[in-house]
All heavy atoms as a GROMACS GRO file, in nm:
protein
  643
    1SER      N    1   9.921   8.730  12.496
    1SER     CA    2   9.837   8.733  12.609
    1SER      C    3   9.713   8.813  12.577
    1SER      O    4   9.709   8.886  12.477
    1SER     CB    5   9.914   8.796  12.729
    1SER     OG    6   9.913   8.936  12.716
    2ASP      N    7   9.614   8.797  12.654
    2ASP     CA    8   9.488   8.865  12.630
    2ASP      C    9   9.498   9.013  12.638
    2ASP      O   10   9.440   9.083  12.561
    2ASP     CB   11   9.380   8.819  12.730
    2ASP     CG   12   9.331   8.671  12.708
    2ASP    OD1   13   9.355   8.623  12.592
    2ASP    OD2   14   9.280   8.607  12.794
    3ALA      N   15   9.575   9.059  12.737
    3ALA     CA   16   9.591   9.205  12.750
    3ALA      C   17   9.657   9.264  12.632
    3ALA      O   18   9.620   9.374  12.584
    3ALA     CB   19   9.670   9.232  12.877
    4LEU      N   20   9.762   9.200  12.571
    4LEU     CA   21   9.830   9.247  12.460
    4LEU      C   22   9.739   9.250  12.336
    4LEU      O   23   9.736   9.338  12.259
    4LEU     CB   24   9.953   9.163  12.430
    4LEU     CG   25  10.043   9.209  12.317
    4LEU    CD1   26  10.088   9.352  12.327
    4LEU    CD2   27  10.158   9.118  12.296
    5ASN      N   28   9.668   9.139  12.313
    5ASN     CA   29   9.564   9.130  12.207
    5ASN      C   30   9.462   9.245  12.216
    5ASN      O   31   9.428   9.301  12.119
    5ASN     CB   32   9.498   8.995  12.203
    5ASN     CG   33   9.595   8.883  12.158
    5ASN    OD1   34   9.690   8.907  12.094
    5ASN    ND2   35   9.564   8.764  12.202
    6HIS      N   36   9.418   9.270  12.339
    6HIS     CA   37   9.318   9.377  12.364
    6HIS      C   38   9.382   9.510  12.324
    6HIS      O   39   9.320   9.591  12.257
    6HIS     CB   40   9.280   9.370  12.516
    6HIS     CG   41   9.160   9.443  12.545
    6HIS    ND1   42   9.033   9.392  12.526
    6HIS    CD2   43   9.142   9.573  12.596
    6HIS    CE1   44   8.945   9.485  12.566
    6HIS    NE2   45   9.004   9.587  12.603
    7PHE      N   46   9.502   9.531  12.364
    7PHE     CA   47   9.571   9.661  12.335
    7PHE      C   48   9.590   9.677  12.188
    7PHE      O   49   9.564   9.779  12.134
    7PHE     CB   50   9.712   9.658  12.406
    7PHE     CG   51   9.792   9.781  12.378
    7PHE    CD1   52   9.774   9.898  12.440
    7PHE    CD2   53   9.886   9.781  12.283
    7PHE    CE1   54   9.844  10.009  12.418
    7PHE    CE2   55   9.961   9.897  12.252
    7PHE     CZ   56   9.943  10.008  12.326
    8ILE      N   57   9.634   9.566  12.118
    8ILE     CA   58   9.654   9.578  11.970
    8ILE      C   59   9.527   9.605  11.901
    8ILE      O   60   9.518   9.683  11.807
    8ILE     CB   61   9.715   9.450  11.920
    8ILE    CG1   62   9.867   9.446  11.968
    8ILE    CG2   63   9.720   9.442  11.769
    8ILE    CD1   64   9.938   9.313  11.941
    9PHE      N   65   9.415   9.542  11.946
    9PHE     CA   66   9.282   9.567  11.888
    9PHE      C   67   9.241   9.710  11.903
    9PHE      O   68   9.200   9.782  11.806
    9PHE     CB   69   9.180   9.478  11.955
    9PHE     CG   70   9.034   9.504  11.911
    9PHE    CD1   71   8.995   9.470  11.782
    9PHE    CD2   72   8.954   9.578  11.993
    9PHE    CE1   73   8.866   9.496  11.735
    9PHE    CE2   74   8.818   9.605  11.946
    9PHE     CZ   75   8.776   9.567  11.822
   10TYR      N   76   9.262   9.768  12.029
   10TYR     CA   77   9.228   9.911  12.043
   10TYR      C   78   9.308   9.997  11.958
   10TYR      O   79   9.265  10.101  11.904
   10TYR     CB   80   9.252   9.952  12.194
   10TYR     CG   81   9.138   9.923  12.287
   10TYR    CD1   82   9.024   9.853  12.249
   10TYR    CD2   83   9.136   9.975  12.414
   10TYR    CE1   84   8.920   9.829  12.330
   10TYR    CE2   85   9.030   9.954  12.503
   10TYR     CZ   86   8.920   9.881  12.460
   10TYR     OH   87   8.814   9.866  12.543
   11LEU      N   88   9.439   9.962  11.943
   11LEU     CA   89   9.530  10.047  11.861
   11LEU      C   90   9.479  10.045  11.714
   11LEU      O   91   9.473  10.152  11.657
   11LEU     CB   92   9.671   9.992  11.869
   11LEU     CG   93   9.776  10.056  11.780
   11LEU    CD1   94   9.790  10.204  11.810
   11LEU    CD2   95   9.911   9.990  11.801
   12GLN      N   96   9.443   9.929  11.665
   12GLN     CA   97   9.392   9.919  11.524
   12GLN      C   98   9.264  10.000  11.510
   12GLN      O   99   9.250  10.067  11.403
   12GLN     CB  100   9.375   9.774  11.493
   12GLN     CG  101   9.508   9.693  11.475
   12GLN     CD  102   9.483   9.548  11.460
   12GLN    OE1  103   9.384   9.493  11.504
   12GLN    NE2  104   9.578   9.487  11.396
   13VAL      N  105   9.174   9.985  11.598
   13VAL     CA  106   9.046  10.062  11.589
   13VAL      C  107   9.073  10.212  11.591
   13VAL      O  108   9.015  10.287  11.517
   13VAL     CB  109   8.945  10.018  11.703
   13VAL    CG1  110   8.824  10.106  11.708
   13VAL    CG2  111   8.900   9.872  11.679
   14TYR      N  112   9.158  10.250  11.689
   14TYR     CA  113   9.188  10.390  11.702
   14TYR      C  114   9.252  10.450  11.572
   14TYR      O  115   9.204  10.557  11.524
   14TYR     CB  116   9.287  10.415  11.816
   14TYR     CG  117   9.324  10.558  11.842
   14TYR    CD1  118   9.230  10.639  11.914
   14TYR    CD2  119   9.436  10.619  11.802
   14TYR    CE1  120   9.253  10.773  11.941
   14TYR    CE2  121   9.468  10.751  11.826
   14TYR     CZ  122   9.371  10.830  11.895
   14TYR     OH  123   9.404  10.961  11.920
   15GLN      N  124   9.341  10.378  11.513
   15GLN     CA  125   9.405  10.423  11.389
   15GLN      C  126   9.304  10.423  11.274
   15GLN      O  127   9.304  10.517  11.193
   15GLN     CB  128   9.525  10.333  11.353
   15GLN     CG  129   9.639  10.362  11.447
   15GLN     CD  130   9.768  10.282  11.406
   15GLN    OE1  131   9.755  10.174  11.364
   15GLN    NE2  132   9.875  10.346  11.420
   16LEU      N  133   9.223  10.320  11.264
   16LEU     CA  134   9.120  10.316  11.158
   16LEU      C  135   9.024  10.435  11.166
   16LEU      O  136   8.994  10.502  11.072
   16LEU     CB  137   9.041  10.183  11.168
   16LEU     CG  138   8.928  10.168  11.068
   16LEU    CD1  139   8.985  10.152  10.928
   16LEU    CD2  140   8.843  10.046  11.101
   17LEU      N  141   8.971  10.460  11.287
   17LEU     CA  142   8.877  10.571  11.306
   17LEU      C  143   8.943  10.709  11.285
   17LEU      O  144   8.879  10.798  11.233
   17LEU     CB  145   8.813  10.558  11.440
   17LEU     CG  146   8.716  10.444  11.465
   17LEU    CD1  147   8.661  10.446  11.608
   17LEU    CD2  148   8.606  10.444  11.365
   18THR      N  149   9.065  10.718  11.329
   18THR     CA  150   9.134  10.847  11.305
   18THR      C  151   9.154  10.870  11.156
   18THR      O  152   9.134  10.982  11.110
   18THR     CB  153   9.273  10.846  11.375
   18THR    OG1  154   9.251  10.818  11.519
   18THR    CG2  155   9.345  10.972  11.363
   19ASP      N  156   9.199  10.768  11.082
   19ASP     CA  157   9.210  10.784  10.937
   19ASP      C  158   9.073  10.817  10.871
   19ASP      O  159   9.068  10.903  10.784
   19ASP     CB  160   9.265  10.658  10.879
   19ASP     CG  161   9.412  10.628  10.914
   19ASP    OD1  162   9.476  10.723  10.966
   19ASP    OD2  163   9.461  10.515  10.892
   20LEU      N  164   8.970  10.751  10.912
   20LEU     CA  165   8.841  10.772  10.853
   20LEU      C  166   8.791  10.914  10.883
   20LEU      O  167   8.736  10.982  10.793
   20LEU     CB  168   8.738  10.671  10.914
   20LEU     CG  169   8.605  10.666  10.845
   20LEU    CD1  170   8.612  10.639  10.697
   20LEU    CD2  171   8.522  10.558  10.918
   21LYS      N  172   8.814  10.963  11.004
   21LYS     CA  173   8.777  11.096  11.042
   21LYS      C  174   8.849  11.195  10.955
   21LYS      O  175   8.801  11.293  10.909
   21LYS     CB  176   8.815  11.119  11.189
   21LYS     CG  177   8.769  11.250  11.245
   21LYS     CD  178   8.804  11.256  11.391
   21LYS     CE  179   8.782  11.392  11.448
   21LYS     NZ  180   8.829  11.407  11.588
   22GLN      N  181   8.979  11.176  10.932
   22GLN     CA  182   9.056  11.266  10.849
   22GLN      C  183   9.010  11.269  10.705
   22GLN      O  184   9.001  11.371  10.641
   22GLN     CB  185   9.210  11.223  10.857
   22GLN     CG  186   9.301  11.319  10.778
   22GLN     CD  187   9.298  11.459  10.832
   22GLN    OE1  188   9.286  11.474  10.955
   22GLN    NE2  189   9.308  11.559  10.752
   23GLN      N  190   8.974  11.149  10.652
   23GLN     CA  191   8.927  11.142  10.517
   23GLN      C  192   8.800  11.220  10.498
   23GLN      O  193   8.777  11.284  10.397
   23GLN     CB  194   8.903  10.994  10.474
   23GLN     CG  195   9.032  10.914  10.452
   23GLN     CD  196   9.003  10.764  10.433
   23GLN    OE1  197   8.887  10.725  10.428
   23GLN    NE2  198   9.109  10.686  10.426
   24ARG      N  199   8.711  11.209  10.600
   24ARG     CA  200   8.586  11.281  10.592
   24ARG      C  201   8.606  11.426  10.606
   24ARG      O  202   8.536  11.504  10.538
   24ARG     CB  203   8.492  11.234  10.709
   24ARG     CG  204   8.441  11.097  10.683
   24ARG     CD  205   8.346  11.056  10.782
   24ARG     NE  206   8.296  10.923  10.752
   24ARG     CZ  207   8.206  10.857  10.824
   24ARG    NH1  208   8.158  10.915  10.932
   24ARG    NH2  209   8.168  10.738  10.787
   25LYS      N  210   8.703  11.470  10.681
   25LYS     CA  211   8.732  11.609  10.694
   25LYS      C  212   8.783  11.664  10.565
   25LYS      O  213   8.744  11.777  10.518
   25LYS     CB  214   8.838  11.633  10.810
   25LYS     CG  215   8.867  11.776  10.839
   25LYS     CD  216   8.976  11.793  10.940
   25LYS     CE  217   8.929  11.753  11.073
   25LYS     NZ  218   9.028  11.785  11.178
   26GLU      N  219   8.865  11.587  10.494
   26GLU     CA  220   8.926  11.630  10.366
   26GLU      C  221   8.817  11.634  10.256
   26GLU      O  222   8.829  11.711  10.164
   26GLU     CB  223   9.043  11.539  10.330
   26GLU     CG  224   9.163  11.560  10.418
   26GLU     CD  225   9.268  11.455  10.397
   26GLU    OE1  226   9.255  11.365  10.317
   26GLU    OE2  227   9.367  11.462  10.471
   27SER      N  228   8.719  11.544  10.265
   27SER     CA  229   8.619  11.538  10.153
   27SER      C  230   8.523  11.658  10.164
   27SER      O  231   8.468  11.699  10.061
   27SER     CB  232   8.536  11.405  10.162
   27SER     OG  233   8.448  11.410  10.271
   28GLY      N  234   8.503  11.715  10.281
   28GLY     CA  235   8.430  11.838  10.296
   28GLY      C  236   8.281  11.823  10.279
   28GLY      O  237   8.211  11.925  10.258
   29LYS      N  238   8.230  11.703  10.281
   29LYS     CA  239   8.082  11.688  10.264
   29LYS      C  240   8.014  11.743  10.393
   29LYS      O  241   8.045  11.709  10.502
   29LYS     CB  242   8.046  11.543  10.240
   29LYS     CG  243   8.098  11.486  10.111
   29LYS     CD  244   8.048  11.346  10.097
   29LYS     CE  245   8.098  11.287   9.960
   29LYS     NZ  246   8.063  11.146   9.942
   30THR      N  247   7.908  11.820  10.368
   30THR     CA  248   7.831  11.880  10.481
   30THR      C  249   7.695  11.812  10.509
   30THR      O  250   7.656  11.798  10.620
   30THR     CB  251   7.814  12.031  10.465
   30THR    OG1  252   7.754  12.053  10.342
   30THR    CG2  253   7.953  12.104  10.471
   31LYS      N  254   7.627  11.774  10.400
   31LYS     CA  255   7.497  11.713  10.422
   31LYS      C  256   7.514  11.564  10.449
   31LYS      O  257   7.582  11.489  10.372
   31LYS     CB  258   7.408  11.733  10.291
   31LYS     CG  259   7.268  11.691  10.314
   31LYS     CD  260   7.182  11.744  10.205
   31LYS     CE  261   7.037  11.706  10.233
   31LYS     NZ  262   6.944  11.783  10.158
   32GLN      N  263   7.448  11.521  10.561
   32GLN     CA  264   7.465  11.385  10.603
   32GLN      C  265   7.322  11.328  10.635
   32GLN      O  266   7.236  11.390  10.684
   32GLN     CB  267   7.556  11.372  10.726
   32GLN     CG  268   7.688  11.422  10.701
   32GLN     CD  269   7.769  11.419  10.827
   32GLN    OE1  270   7.725  11.408  10.936
   32GLN    NE2  271   7.907  11.430  10.813
   33SER      N  272   7.312  11.200  10.601
   33SER     CA  273   7.186  11.123  10.639
   33SER      C  274   7.186  11.097  10.792
   33SER      O  275   7.289  11.112  10.854
   33SER     CB  276   7.180  10.991  10.560
   33SER     OG  277   7.281  10.898  10.611
   34SER      N  278   7.073  11.051  10.841
   34SER     CA  279   7.060  11.026  10.983
   34SER      C  280   7.151  10.900  11.012
   34SER      O  281   7.206  10.897  11.124
   34SER     CB  282   6.915  10.994  11.026
   34SER     OG  283   6.862  10.883  10.958
   35GLY      N  284   7.162  10.812  10.920
   35GLY     CA  285   7.246  10.692  10.947
   35GLY      C  286   7.393  10.740  10.953
   35GLY      O  287   7.471  10.687  11.039
   36GLN      N  288   7.433  10.837  10.869
   36GLN     CA  289   7.571  10.886  10.873
   36GLN      C  290   7.589  10.965  11.005
   36GLN      O  291   7.705  10.957  11.064
   36GLN     CB  292   7.591  10.982  10.758
   36GLN     CG  293   7.735  11.026  10.742
   36GLN     CD  294   7.828  10.915  10.709
   36GLN    OE1  295   7.801  10.840  10.618
   36GLN    NE2  296   7.939  10.906  10.786
   37GLN      N  297   7.493  11.030  11.052
   37GLN     CA  298   7.509  11.109  11.178
   37GLN      C  299   7.524  11.010  11.294
   37GLN      O  300   7.601  11.039  11.388
   37GLN     CB  301   7.389  11.200  11.200
   37GLN     CG  302   7.390  11.317  11.105
   37GLN     CD  303   7.256  11.399  11.110
   37GLN    OE1  304   7.166  11.360  11.181
   37GLN    NE2  305   7.257  11.506  11.037
   38ASN      N  306   7.451  10.899  11.290
   38ASN     CA  307   7.465  10.797  11.395
   38ASN      C  308   7.603  10.738  11.392
   38ASN      O  309   7.663  10.715  11.495
   38ASN     CB  310   7.358  10.684  11.378
   38ASN     CG  311   7.218  10.731  11.406
   38ASN    OD1  312   7.203  10.833  11.471
   38ASN    ND2  313   7.118  10.661  11.357
   39LEU      N  314   7.656  10.711  11.269
   39LEU     CA  315   7.789  10.658  11.257
   39LEU      C  316   7.896  10.755  11.316
   39LEU      O  317   7.987  10.714  11.381
   39LEU     CB  318   7.818  10.625  11.114
   39LEU     CG  319   7.958  10.559  11.083
   39LEU    CD1  320   7.982  10.433  11.159
   39LEU    CD2  321   7.975  10.534  10.934
   40ASN      N  322   7.875  10.882  11.285
   40ASN     CA  323   7.963  10.985  11.335
   40ASN      C  324   7.967  10.988  11.489
   40ASN      O  325   8.068  11.003  11.550
   40ASN     CB  326   7.926  11.127  11.284
   40ASN     CG  327   7.960  11.139  11.138
   40ASN    OD1  328   8.034  11.064  11.080
   40ASN    ND2  329   7.900  11.241  11.075
   41THR      N  330   7.848  10.969  11.550
   41THR     CA  331   7.841  10.966  11.695
   41THR      C  332   7.909  10.848  11.753
   41THR      O  333   7.989  10.860  11.849
   41THR     CB  334   7.691  10.962  11.736
   41THR    OG1  335   7.624  11.078  11.686
   41THR    CG2  336   7.675  10.958  11.892
   42ILE      N  337   7.891  10.728  11.689
   42ILE     CA  338   7.962  10.610  11.732
   42ILE      C  339   8.117  10.625  11.721
   42ILE      O  340   8.192  10.593  11.811
   42ILE     CB  341   7.917  10.487  11.652
   42ILE    CG1  342   7.775  10.450  11.688
   42ILE    CG2  343   8.009  10.366  11.678
   42ILE    CD1  344   7.709  10.357  11.591
   43MET      N  345   8.160  10.683  11.603
   43MET     CA  346   8.303  10.708  11.587
   43MET      C  347   8.354  10.803  11.700
   43MET      O  348   8.460  10.786  11.754
   43MET     CB  349   8.331  10.775  11.453
   43MET     CG  350   8.316  10.671  11.334
   43MET     SD  351   8.332  10.745  11.175
   43MET     CE  352   8.487  10.837  11.187
   44TYR      N  353   8.282  10.914  11.721
   44TYR     CA  354   8.323  11.005  11.820
   44TYR      C  355   8.337  10.952  11.957
   44TYR      O  356   8.440  10.963  12.026
   44TYR     CB  357   8.224  11.130  11.819
   44TYR     CG  358   8.254  11.223  11.935
   44TYR    CD1  359   8.355  11.314  11.930
   44TYR    CD2  360   8.174  11.217  12.049
   44TYR    CE1  361   8.376  11.400  12.031
   44TYR    CE2  362   8.194  11.302  12.154
   44TYR     CZ  363   8.302  11.393  12.150
   44TYR     OH  364   8.326  11.478  12.256
   45GLU      N  365   8.238  10.875  11.997
   45GLU     CA  366   8.233  10.813  12.132
   45GLU      C  367   8.345  10.705  12.146
   45GLU      O  368   8.413  10.697  12.252
   45GLU     CB  369   8.099  10.745  12.166
   45GLU     CG  370   7.988  10.846  12.178
   45GLU     CD  371   8.002  10.942  12.302
   45GLU    OE1  372   8.072  10.908  12.400
   45GLU    OE2  373   7.948  11.056  12.294
   46THR      N  374   8.366  10.631  12.037
   46THR     CA  375   8.483  10.531  12.044
   46THR      C  376   8.610  10.600  12.049
   46THR      O  377   8.701  10.556  12.130
   46THR     CB  378   8.470  10.439  11.915
   46THR    OG1  379   8.333  10.383  11.910
   46THR    CG2  380   8.577  10.328  11.920
   47LEU      N  381   8.633  10.699  11.967
   47LEU     CA  382   8.767  10.770  11.973
   47LEU      C  383   8.785  10.837  12.109
   47LEU      O  384   8.895  10.836  12.162
   47LEU     CB  385   8.768  10.876  11.861
   47LEU     CG  386   8.805  10.820  11.726
   47LEU    CD1  387   8.783  10.931  11.619
   47LEU    CD2  388   8.950  10.774  11.720
   48LYS      N  389   8.680  10.893  12.164
   48LYS     CA  390   8.691  10.958  12.300
   48LYS      C  391   8.730  10.857  12.404
   48LYS      O  392   8.821  10.881  12.487
   48LYS     CB  393   8.553  11.016  12.334
   48LYS     CG  394   8.559  11.102  12.458
   48LYS     CD  395   8.432  11.188  12.469
   48LYS     CE  396   8.330  11.107  12.556
   48LYS     NZ  397   8.212  11.189  12.595
   49TYR      N  398   8.669  10.734  12.396
   49TYR     CA  399   8.700  10.626  12.498
   49TYR      C  400   8.848  10.581  12.481
   49TYR      O  401   8.924  10.580  12.574
   49TYR     CB  402   8.605  10.510  12.478
   49TYR     CG  403   8.644  10.396  12.572
   49TYR    CD1  404   8.611  10.398  12.701
   49TYR    CD2  405   8.714  10.286  12.522
   49TYR    CE1  406   8.647  10.295  12.786
   49TYR    CE2  407   8.746  10.180  12.602
   49TYR     CZ  408   8.714  10.183  12.731
   49TYR     OH  409   8.752  10.082  12.816
   50ILE      N  410   8.883  10.547  12.354
   50ILE     CA  411   9.016  10.494  12.329
   50ILE      C  412   9.121  10.597  12.354
   50ILE      O  413   9.237  10.559  12.400
   50ILE     CB  414   9.027  10.434  12.189
   50ILE    CG1  415   8.933  10.311  12.177
   50ILE    CG2  416   9.169  10.384  12.157
   50ILE    CD1  417   8.929  10.243  12.043
   51SER      N  418   9.095  10.721  12.333
   51SER     CA  419   9.195  10.827  12.348
   51SER      C  420   9.233  10.842  12.497
   51SER      O  421   9.338  10.904  12.526
   51SER     CB  422   9.153  10.959  12.292
   51SER     OG  423   9.050  11.010  12.370
   52LYS      N  424   9.158  10.786  12.586
   52LYS     CA  425   9.190  10.783  12.731
   52LYS      C  426   9.280  10.663  12.767
   52LYS      O  427   9.325  10.656  12.886
   52LYS     CB  428   9.066  10.782  12.816
   52LYS     CG  429   8.980  10.905  12.799
   52LYS     CD  430   8.849  10.893  12.876
   52LYS     CE  431   8.766  11.015  12.851
   52LYS     NZ  432   8.631  10.997  12.914
   53THR      N  433   9.313  10.579  12.673
   53THR     CA  434   9.397  10.465  12.693
   53THR      C  435   9.534  10.488  12.642
   53THR      O  436   9.552  10.578  12.561
   53THR     CB  437   9.338  10.335  12.630
   53THR    OG1  438   9.349  10.340  12.488
   53THR    CG2  439   9.187  10.311  12.666
   54PRO      N  440   9.637  10.404  12.678
   54PRO     CA  441   9.768  10.422  12.628
   54PRO      C  442   9.782  10.406  12.476
   54PRO      O  443   9.881  10.448  12.417
   54PRO     CB  444   9.854  10.314  12.696
   54PRO     CG  445   9.775  10.280  12.822
   54PRO     CD  446   9.629  10.302  12.783
   55CYS      N  447   9.684  10.344  12.414
   55CYS     CA  448   9.683  10.326  12.269
   55CYS      C  449   9.704  10.455  12.186
   55CYS      O  450   9.759  10.456  12.087
   55CYS     CB  451   9.556  10.262  12.223
   55CYS     SG  452   9.534  10.098  12.284
   56ARG      N  453   9.654  10.564  12.247
   56ARG     CA  454   9.660  10.692  12.179
   56ARG      C  455   9.809  10.731  12.148
   56ARG      O  456   9.833  10.803  12.051
   56ARG     CB  457   9.595  10.798  12.267
   56ARG     CG  458   9.600  10.935  12.209
   56ARG     CD  459   9.540  11.031  12.301
   56ARG     NE  460   9.531  11.163  12.236
   56ARG     CZ  461   9.474  11.264  12.291
   56ARG    NH1  462   9.405  11.254  12.399
   56ARG    NH2  463   9.468  11.380  12.221
   57TYR      N  464   9.902  10.683  12.229
   57TYR     CA  465  10.035  10.722  12.218
   57TYR      C  466  10.123  10.618  12.141
   57TYR      O  467  10.244  10.632  12.141
   57TYR     CB  468  10.097  10.758  12.350
   57TYR     CG  469  10.012  10.858  12.431
   57TYR    CD1  470   9.929  10.810  12.527
   57TYR    CD2  471  10.022  10.991  12.399
   57TYR    CE1  472   9.855  10.902  12.600
   57TYR    CE2  473   9.935  11.078  12.468
   57TYR     CZ  474   9.858  11.031  12.567
   57TYR     OH  475   9.775  11.123  12.629
   58GLN      N  476  10.062  10.513  12.092
   58GLN     CA  477  10.137  10.408  12.029
   58GLN      C  478  10.117  10.400  11.883
   58GLN      O  479  10.028  10.461  11.827
   58GLN     CB  480  10.096  10.271  12.091
   58GLN     CG  481  10.114  10.266  12.241
   58GLN     CD  482  10.257  10.282  12.287
   58GLN    OE1  483  10.354  10.238  12.220
   58GLN    NE2  484  10.281  10.356  12.393
   59SER      N  485  10.203  10.321  11.816
   59SER     CA  486  10.191  10.295  11.672
   59SER      C  487  10.221  10.151  11.653
   59SER      O  488  10.278  10.079  11.740
   59SER     CB  489  10.292  10.378  11.592
   59SER     OG  490  10.428  10.332  11.620
   60PRO      N  491  10.181  10.098  11.539
   60PRO     CA  492  10.207   9.953  11.516
   60PRO      C  493  10.361   9.926  11.519
   60PRO      O  494  10.398   9.815  11.573
   60PRO     CB  495  10.155   9.932  11.370
   60PRO     CG  496  10.048  10.029  11.353
   60PRO     CD  497  10.094  10.154  11.435
   61GLU      N  498  10.441  10.012  11.471
   61GLU     CA  499  10.586   9.992  11.477
   61GLU      C  500  10.639   9.987  11.621
   61GLU      O  501  10.723   9.902  11.656
   61GLU     CB  502  10.658  10.098  11.398
   61GLU     CG  503  10.804  10.066  11.386
   61GLU     CD  504  10.840   9.929  11.328
   61GLU    OE1  505  10.767   9.882  11.238
   61GLU    OE2  506  10.941   9.867  11.371
   62THR      N  507  10.587  10.071  11.708
   62THR     CA  508  10.629  10.072  11.847
   62THR      C  509  10.593   9.937  11.912
   62THR      O  510  10.673   9.883  11.987
   62THR     CB  511  10.554  10.187  11.927
   62THR    OG1  512  10.585  10.309  11.857
   62THR    CG2  513  10.603  10.195  12.070
   63VAL      N  514  10.474   9.884  11.882
   63VAL     CA  515  10.430   9.757  11.939
   63VAL      C  516  10.517   9.644  11.888
   63VAL      O  517  10.561   9.558  11.967
   63VAL     CB  518  10.282   9.723  11.911
   63VAL    CG1  519  10.243   9.589  11.955
   63VAL    CG2  520  10.196   9.829  11.978
   64ARG      N  521  10.550   9.647  11.761
   64ARG     CA  522  10.642   9.544  11.700
   64ARG      C  523  10.777   9.547  11.763
   64ARG      O  524  10.835   9.442  11.792
   64ARG     CB  525  10.652   9.563  11.548
   64ARG     CG  526  10.531   9.507  11.473
   64ARG     CD  527  10.559   9.496  11.323
   64ARG     NE  528  10.556   9.629  11.258
   64ARG     CZ  529  10.441   9.689  11.216
   64ARG    NH1  530  10.325   9.628  11.232
   64ARG    NH2  531  10.445   9.808  11.156
   65GLU      N  532  10.833   9.673  11.783
   65GLU     CA  533  10.959   9.678  11.849
   65GLU      C  534  10.964   9.625  11.986
   65GLU      O  535  11.055   9.552  12.027
   65GLU     CB  536  11.006   9.826  11.850
   65GLU     CG  537  11.048   9.881  11.716
   65GLU     CD  538  11.082  10.026  11.722
   65GLU    OE1  539  11.103  10.084  11.826
   65GLU    OE2  540  11.078  10.094  11.609
   66PHE      N  541  10.854   9.652  12.061
   66PHE     CA  542  10.839   9.602  12.199
   66PHE      C  543  10.836   9.449  12.194
   66PHE      O  544  10.908   9.380  12.273
   66PHE     CB  545  10.716   9.658  12.262
   66PHE     CG  546  10.682   9.595  12.392
   66PHE    CD1  547  10.759   9.627  12.503
   66PHE    CD2  548  10.584   9.498  12.402
   66PHE    CE1  549  10.726   9.562  12.631
   66PHE    CE2  550  10.558   9.432  12.523
   66PHE     CZ  551  10.624   9.468  12.632
   67LEU      N  552  10.758   9.389  12.105
   67LEU     CA  553  10.748   9.244  12.100
   67LEU      C  554  10.880   9.178  12.064
   67LEU      O  555  10.914   9.078  12.118
   67LEU     CB  556  10.641   9.206  12.005
   67LEU     CG  557  10.492   9.242  12.042
   67LEU    CD1  558  10.394   9.209  11.930
   67LEU    CD2  559  10.456   9.170  12.168
   68ARG      N  560  10.954   9.240  11.973
   68ARG     CA  561  11.082   9.194  11.935
   68ARG      C  562  11.177   9.195  12.053
   68ARG      O  563  11.254   9.100  12.080
   68ARG     CB  564  11.145   9.268  11.813
   68ARG     CG  565  11.090   9.227  11.682
   68ARG     CD  566  11.175   9.282  11.566
   68ARG     NE  567  11.155   9.427  11.554
   68ARG     CZ  568  11.071   9.484  11.474
   68ARG    NH1  569  10.995   9.411  11.395
   68ARG    NH2  570  11.060   9.616  11.464
   69ALA      N  571  11.170   9.304  12.122
   69ALA     CA  572  11.266   9.320  12.243
   69ALA      C  573  11.232   9.222  12.354
   69ALA      O  574  11.316   9.172  12.421
   69ALA     CB  575  11.254   9.463  12.299
   70MET      N  576  11.107   9.186  12.370
   70MET     CA  577  11.061   9.095  12.478
   70MET      C  578  11.076   8.950  12.436
   70MET      O  579  11.071   8.855  12.526
   70MET     CB  580  10.919   9.126  12.516
   70MET     CG  581  10.903   9.262  12.581
   70MET     SD  582  10.974   9.269  12.744
   70MET     CE  583  11.127   9.358  12.722
   71LYS      N  584  11.086   8.917  12.309
   71LYS     CA  585  11.078   8.779  12.260
   71LYS      C  586  11.179   8.684  12.330
   71LYS      O  587  11.144   8.576  12.372
   71LYS     CB  588  11.101   8.782  12.112
   71LYS     CG  589  11.088   8.642  12.048
   71LYS     CD  590  11.108   8.660  11.894
   71LYS     CE  591  11.086   8.523  11.826
   71LYS     NZ  592  11.112   8.530  11.687
   72ASP      N  593  11.300   8.735  12.346
   72ASP     CA  594  11.405   8.645  12.410
   72ASP      C  595  11.389   8.629  12.557
   72ASP      O  596  11.460   8.546  12.613
   72ASP     CB  597  11.541   8.699  12.372
   72ASP     CG  598  11.570   8.698  12.222
   72ASP    OD1  599  11.513   8.608  12.159
   72ASP    OD2  600  11.655   8.778  12.178
   73HIS      N  601  11.302   8.702  12.625
   73HIS     CA  602  11.291   8.695  12.772
   73HIS      C  603  11.199   8.584  12.809
   73HIS      O  604  11.189   8.554  12.932
   73HIS     CB  605  11.246   8.830  12.826
   73HIS     CG  606  11.351   8.938  12.802
   73HIS    ND1  607  11.465   8.947  12.878
   73HIS    CD2  608  11.350   9.041  12.714
   73HIS    CE1  609  11.530   9.049  12.840
   73HIS    NE2  610  11.474   9.104  12.742
   74LYS      N  611  11.129   8.518  12.719
   74LYS     CA  612  11.037   8.404  12.750
   74LYS      C  613  10.946   8.436  12.868
   74LYS      O  614  10.934   8.359  12.966
   74LYS     CB  615  11.119   8.281  12.772
   74LYS     CG  616  11.199   8.240  12.654
   74LYS     CD  617  11.280   8.110  12.680
   74LYS     CE  618  11.351   8.054  12.567
   74LYS     NZ  619  11.422   8.114  12.474
   75LEU      N  620  10.885   8.551  12.865
   75LEU     CA  621  10.791   8.591  12.970
   75LEU      C  622  10.664   8.500  12.967
   75LEU      O  623  10.623   8.461  12.860
   75LEU     CB  624  10.750   8.733  12.963
   75LEU     CG  625  10.869   8.837  12.970
   75LEU    CD1  626  10.813   8.976  12.943
   75LEU    CD2  627  10.933   8.829  13.106
   76THR      N  628  10.608   8.478  13.082
   76THR     CA  629  10.477   8.398  13.098
   76THR      C  630  10.370   8.507  13.131
   76THR      O  631  10.392   8.621  13.163
   76THR     CB  632  10.483   8.294  13.198
   76THR    OG1  633  10.509   8.348  13.326
   76THR    CG2  634  10.595   8.198  13.170
   77LYS      N  635  10.248   8.460  13.120
   77LYS     CA  636  10.132   8.548  13.158
   77LYS      C  637  10.146   8.591  13.298
   77LYS      O  638  10.120   8.701  13.333
   77LYS     CB  639  10.001   8.480  13.139
   77LYS     CG  640   9.960   8.455  12.995
   77LYS     CD  641   9.830   8.391  12.987
   77LYS     CE  642   9.790   8.363  12.842
   77LYS     NZ  643   9.658   8.307  12.825
   0.00000   0.00000   0.00000
């Protein structure tokens, strides 16, 4: 369904940005170009938005388990 696809997309983006943020923190680089600063702002705003959704509390495995559990119920939209 569209809602599930939307949720999975948000989950993937959230995980990608969280991983990228952690990598940058670990690299410890302090000097940034203006383009890098703009990217940081976009990342921050996106993470802030998605963290207000249920995606923040999910993982790909949780979603897979849910889909497996629902598969036999033949639910419609």
